[in-house]
C-alpha positions in Angstrom: 111.6 57.0 83.7 110.3 58.0 87.2 113.5 60.0 87.9 113.1 62.0 84.7 109.4 62.8 85.7 110.5 63.8 89.2 113.2 66.1 87.6 110.5 67.8 85.7 108.1 67.9 88.4 110.0 69.3 91.4 111.2 72.5 89.5 107.5 73.0 88.3 106.2 72.8 91.8 108.8 75.3 93.1 108.0 77.8 90.3 104.2 77.4 91.1 104.9 78.0 94.7 107.0 81.1 94.1 104.4 82.6 91.8 101.8 82.0 94.4 103.8 83.6 97.2 104.6 86.4 95.0 100.9 86.9 94.2 99.8 86.5 97.9 102.3 89.0 99.3 101.2 91.7 96.6 97.5 91.1 96.3 96.5 89.9 99.8 95.0 92.8 101.9 93.9 93.7 105.5 91.4 96.0 106.7 92.6 99.5 107.9 90.4 101.1 110.5 89.0 104.7 109.7 88.1 107.4 112.0 84.4 108.2 112.0 85.1 111.8 110.6 87.3 110.2 107.8 84.4 107.8 106.8 81.9 110.7 106.7 84.4 112.9 104.6 84.8 110.1 102.2 81.2 109.7 101.9 80.7 113.3 101.2 83.4 113.2 98.5 81.5 110.1 96.8 78.2 112.1 97.0 79.8 115.1 95.2 81.8 113.0 92.6 78.9 111.0 91.4 76.1 113.4 92.3 74.5 110.7 94.6 71.2 111.6 96.3 71.8 109.3 99.3 70.9 110.9 102.6 72.6 108.3 104.9 75.7 106.3 105.1 76.0 103.1 107.1 79.2 102.3 108.7 80.9 99.0 107.9 82.6 97.4 110.9 85.2 94.6 111.3 86.2 93.6 114.9 84.4 96.7 116.3 86.4 99.1 114.2 84.9 101.2 111.3 86.6 100.0 108.0 84.3 101.8 105.5 80.9 102.8 104.6 78.0 101.9 102.5 75.7 104.6 100.8 72.0 104.3 100.2 72.8 104.0 96.4 74.7 100.8 97.0 78.2 102.1 96.8 80.6 100.5 99.3 84.1 101.7 100.3 86.3 99.6 102.5 89.7 100.8 103.4 92.3 98.0 102.5 96.0 97.8 102.5 98.4 95.3 101.2 99.9 92.9 103.9 103.4 93.9 103.2 103.1 97.7 102.9 104.8 100.0 105.2 103.7 103.3 106.4 105.1 106.1 104.3 107.6 108.2 105.9 107.2 111.9 106.2 109.9 113.8 104.2 108.5 117.3 104.8 110.1 119.4 107.6 107.2 121.0 109.2 109.2 124.2 110.0 110.6 124.7 106.5 109.8 128.0 104.9 108.9 126.4 101.5 105.9 124.7 103.2 104.7 127.7 105.2 101.1 128.1 105.2 101.1 131.9 105.0 103.4 131.7 101.7 100.9 129.2 100.2 98.0 131.9 100.5 97.5 134.0 97.5 98.8 137.3 99.4 101.6 139.4 98.8 102.9 138.7 102.3 106.1 136.6 102.5 107.3 135.1 105.9 110.7 135.6 107.1 
């Protein structure tokens, strides 16, 4: 009787452990530092998007690094990233003509 119960309990515990590990790796996040200019830009975007009347924003710090801001209206933005995420690779070649800044302007001039 005990052996049958153990045969049912052990796979159930492993399944629970696997589900918890998957949840932790995809949901757990850590703070990503922001530059002061980035935080200010994000605050200006917040003000424009929701027509916020806040005049000041307060920096949110974690271990002496800016990780977000809080607006006077109560809105809080904290920059977080999943624990297992990688930094995205840049696939754009900076010298390629299809990404030329001059070509993207609405003028008749085309670069060589």
